[in-house]
Structure formats: C-alpha cells, structure tokens
Steps between C-alpha positions, in 0.01 A plus 500: 500500500777741596689409183191580290452834674868588451482416128183709465672792673800478269271477196319816606816687594700416189522680270216750553575579864870551433428739213257694721751528785776597255277773359443645846869488579635618166242742359543753779415869440856624514853385544567345158813609314450700182603212275217285642219753474447474126507116490247494785280746313513273194412183694118541474519521120736200485274289720191602302667426165647162597182404683283568195742318268529191718128508580430487126764232446359280778142576391422641845214745465503525879850647494428745217175629648646527852791710374261723305288555811805584712638739236164676458453533877848647537441755225158588644659614828686770305202607294409788728741683731397526860474880503183704528172392654341356187816331382566357846149354506562358153825341616325345799237357267771350279672341801170362628389350168834360388567348842158338477539368145860375499464216757170390348656495154795289620258264672283467189803421281598230749157335511424518129647228283796592283388586150673634194456873442421424136176325598171676557528458876856629494404808301207559738734497801736748334207730419376484860846597625535789254151629584588546867715816450210666318267394780741658745508829308122501480468452877739791556256740332331745741148380417596143600601599850219303666589177324873550553444562872384137540866397456598714803216396730593448864386194691743545787562840667778684320685535831599134479604515133751786508785253441405449135401729212304216338122541540312228678322346196842451341632345823212253486591419139864440601392277789266292281761458227771406752278247676396328177858491371614337826221241473585426136869464586419261785291288263720502189854593616528703180800739490283754317264514799793550736628775272158664492504521882825695502394707200199614704732599784716698258197681356375568852836657591497703177198696623687594820832605348413864429477566873867414545650632178513167318395447141180298451626399156781297654259285698262453209811388315587264787150350477546446126845348555358258757232385256760470221743289707225275634380447143846367413494286815158360408616426145804320640283287726260414220796399284709306752238379747236237451161668492318221684738424786694824534838322505768542229398351168657340196691804375656560843597132511674516162701801613588332830633180343723712278670632814560162664857397556664163452359367827127504579198286580158508341175381656169434327189516720174345391166521681361150542153434356475852351398363161243278667349798684484692172317212329261448792426854620609714208805700402408790729542279808844381391602861434383599847707222653806604302442861602492401868792259488757690288554801734538264796760297315686821427483611865621160627782479247705797615831353378379443144340692214148377422344537153182386330634351179211280385132468570526259795866499608718747685876513452749587774858605430773466762815675371823363643332217695507125464190283507594378847501858631154568357324194638430659840347810336287298260384272783393813690305614194327163477404500869374859479251417227407169662399691816248712309141390472301595191125468475260547213216731600207633299535536125860427411639691796802361681531578867816455705555424863777363717454133582425442863430869573172566326230256403334494166125501468313176462419573136853600400687259275856431604763542229826338612792688351851359509817555303729269307847645453787392281846653532819463297837669506779621277838474665735466203544580135394147409131590529290764330194699602281286277621181667445647847142594411433152357643339812285719729184420302584129502529519880168687516321228300655234722373686807149516355522133403554386859199695627621861519564722799872426491828661399698289252859560400585437139804323367814697430454664162798416284550561135512181291844389387594627161504230237837412353548565132759219467419259223244731347531550130330634195206321346549466125325332212597145409661623182727728694608236752872455499579831342 
C-alpha cells in the first residue's frame, strides 16, 4: 500500500510539480542578469510554438486547444490597463471571466475524447475556443454590466477573501476542475491528468503575480510547458508500456535486450489456465486477470525487469545474474500470486481478495490463479539470445506439463557445434566426373 502511494506521489510530482516549483524559483520578478532577460521573455513564444507543433504531430487536439486558451487568457489580461474607473472595472471583469473560463476549458479538454481538428467535432471545438474572446469583449461593454457582475458575485464575505484577487465564482470553477482532475488521475494514472493538476496551480498563481511584481505570462507559459512535457511523457508511456497491464511492453523489451551484456538470465512467466478462463468466461475475464497479476509480478520482481511480450506470457530479464541467483526471486513471485484469491462476480467482473483474510460471497466463483515459470541463462559466448529464449520457453512448457505453479530451470543454452567441412566436395554432372 505504501509502495503504491509513493509511486502515485512520484507520478504526480514528476514532471509537472518540478516544472511548477522551478517556475516559482526561477521566474522571479527581479534579479536576473541582462543576458537572461531576453531569453526568458522569448520562452512563452517558444513553448507556444513547440507545443502547437508537437500537438499537431501527435494529433493531440487537447494540447493545441489548451495552449490556445492559455495564450488567449494571457493576452486578455493586458487588453485594458488598470487605470481609470471604467477601465479598472473592465480589467476586473476580464480577470473574473477568464479565471472562470480557463479551468473549465482545461477540464472539458481532459474529459472530451481526443479528436482530430480536421473533423467536424474538432472544428467545432476550435470555433468555441475562438468565440470566447469575443464573448469576453461583449461582456465588458457598459450595457452588459448586470450580466458581467454575475462573475464577481460574492457568496462569502469579502473580508475572508482578501488573500486572492480571483472572484468567488472563478474560485469555485478552479476547485471543481482540480477535484475532477484529481479523481481522474486516481482512476487512470494518466500523466496528462497529473500535468493538468499542476497546470491549474500555475494558472492560479498567474492571477496573483501582479500583486508582487511578477509577470502573469511566465506562469501561463509554465502551465503550457507542463502540459507539453506531460504530453511527451504520455506518448512515451503509450509507446513503451503495455496499454492493458501498465508494465513495459514489447518495444521496451526489444530495447532492453539490446543492452544486455554477455551474462544474463531470462525468465518466462505464464499464467496457468488463462486460456481456459478465456474460453469459458470470455476474453474480458482473462484480460482482467492479466491486468491484476502483471503489476504484482512487477512489484515482487524488484531485481528483474518485467515486460509483457506476448498475449499470455510475461518476460523477466536479469542482467548480470545466473539462473541460480534468480530462482529465489522467481519463487517469491510465484508465491505472491499464489497467495492472491480471485473471484468472478457479476457480469464478467473479477474481484480480488487476500486468501484467509476476506471471505468471498456464496455466489462468487473462485478462479485459482497460479504461475508457471521457466528460466534460462547465458553465461558464455557459446549461447545466443535466441537459444536462451528457447530454453526458457522449453522450461515453461515443462512446468505447465507437470501441473503448473512451479519454477523450472531450463538446460544450459549452448550453440550447436559447427559442422566440419572436411570431405565435402562439389556436386557435378556424371559427364564431368573425373575432370
């Protein structure tokens, strides 16, 4: 439990939290040398440009629209100077409306499914974003004062809200967006949701910077940078991690085996009766079992690198270790999964409990889940990766053949002896024999 909480904390903190903290520490109102001032002033344009380019390249309408909203909100704060009674009221209206719309826009882009901007739905979203500045200007007109005042309505006495220039309706919008982003992150563990949380914090700080001589643009830029970096992180995870189980996938495995040295061990883990469960209860049940088992195998196998390489098997790499050294770890993995009870409840829903701690309901169907594991090693130049893999799979099939729920060590993988070419000759036609 503590390990899961620690991983969740690290996932939230990195990289969005670090970028946010760096922005607070680095983008201070004064103290930068002259040679840094111009690069810092150019950073918002760089982030916006690269974000739009990569958002288009990765087909992320969420990224493109979020950056547009942040850029428009930043420019809106400088639309009217805060001098004169009418202009000051107009500036307050702009702050109130933009602070209300920005978090709701970011939340909407998170909830809505990604869609290409070239589609009708994509074009509609762009139009809705571009309409908002005109709506803002319309609400700033003197004859729309009554409607605009609804964005500055007070629900709590102003005495208790002197710490923030953000009106209370906008604070409610920030709170709702933050709460839903936290819930979505807890459910999906998506880096984009973690980035959206810190982007909201950066936008929130942006509306307070003018009090202390800071530039709001820098924190809108920080919000955009957070979303941009988390987009790259999400793309990396989708590329290198298995979508179903969340552990490293085939591409990560192929890169890892390319970095193995001359001495390593390789284990192949198969879930016993998984194919039978798929045939009996459906593919969704087998996928649920795999989804529950794979992260626990990864957590129990701290000394190895776990990958999902095929539909039903997991592969573990142990760089620099012999098969003898890995047997204790693999036996721990086997016992960990053997101690878990899985039950089939309702319509194709797998429920987990610890054996001996909780009792299943009388109508729950028990699904015994055990592992068969085969392991092989490469200790010399006489064996190849292909031979090690074949030896590990042969050991896996032997383990399944004797009933499963066992760790089986494969034979030493050695390359076959090279055939001698002595006595070999050229095959010729009978008419050429003797020539």
